[in-house]
C-alpha positions in Angstrom: -0.9 -24.4 -13.0 -0.2 -25.2 -9.4 2.9 -23.0 -9.3 1.0 -19.9 -10.6 -0.1 -18.8 -7.1 3.6 -18.6 -6.0 4.7 -16.4 -8.8 3.6 -13.4 -6.9 6.2 -14.2 -4.2 8.9 -15.2 -6.6 8.7 -11.8 -8.2 9.0 -9.8 -5.0 12.7 -9.2 -5.3 12.3 -7.8 -8.8 9.3 -5.7 -7.6 11.5 -4.2 -4.9 14.2 -3.3 -7.5 11.6 -1.8 -9.8 10.0 0.2 -7.0 13.4 1.6 -5.9 14.1 2.7 -9.5 10.7 4.4 -9.9 10.6 8.1 -10.3 10.0 10.2 -7.2 8.0 13.0 -8.8 4.4 11.8 -8.6 2.0 14.2 -10.3 -0.9 13.3 -8.1 -1.4 13.0 -4.3 -1.2 9.4 -3.1 -2.9 7.7 -0.2 -1.8 4.3 1.1 -3.7 2.3 3.6 -2.5 -0.8 5.4 -3.7 -3.1 8.2 -0.3 -2.5 9.8 2.1 0.1 8.5 4.9 -1.3 10.7 4.6 -4.6 8.9 4.2 -3.0 5.5 7.1 -0.5 5.7 10.0 -2.7 4.8 8.5 -3.8 1.4 6.8 -0.4 0.8 9.7 1.9 1.8 10.8 2.8 -1.8 7.2 3.5 -2.8 6.4 5.4 0.4 8.6 8.3 -0.6 5.9 9.2 -3.2 3.0 8.9 -0.7 1.2 12.0 0.5 -0.5 10.2 3.4 -0.1 6.8 4.8 -2.7 5.4 7.2 -3.2 2.3 9.3 -6.7 0.9 9.2 -7.6 -0.4 12.7 -9.1 -3.8 13.2 -8.1 -5.0 9.7 -5.5 -7.2 8.2 -5.4 -8.1 4.6 -8.8 -7.1 3.2 -9.1 -3.6 4.6 -12.3 -2.5 2.8 -14.1 -5.7 3.9 -12.8 -5.8 7.4 -13.3 -2.2 8.3 -15.2 -0.4 5.5 -16.2 2.6 7.7 -12.5 3.4 8.4 -11.5 3.0 4.8 -14.3 5.2 3.5 -13.5 7.8 6.2 -9.9 8.0 5.2 -10.7 8.3 1.5 -13.2 11.0 2.1 -10.8 12.9 4.4 -8.0 12.6 1.8 -10.1 13.7 -1.1 -11.6 16.6 0.7 -8.2 18.3 0.8 
């Protein structure tokens, strides 16, 4: 079972191909949040075409809701108010 943690990384190339082939007509508005959109863009670029709003959560890295819960809640509330 030692190798199981690395399977996520081994599958990234397939994930990228799957994301690129995904349909572009999303029936619901989508919000994406990241600790750094600049860092996330290369891997997310095929999926970002479906995103209604992309936001960067300040003072956060990997665990957005834990590291800056007020900013995450504020973005969700603003997005759902539309």
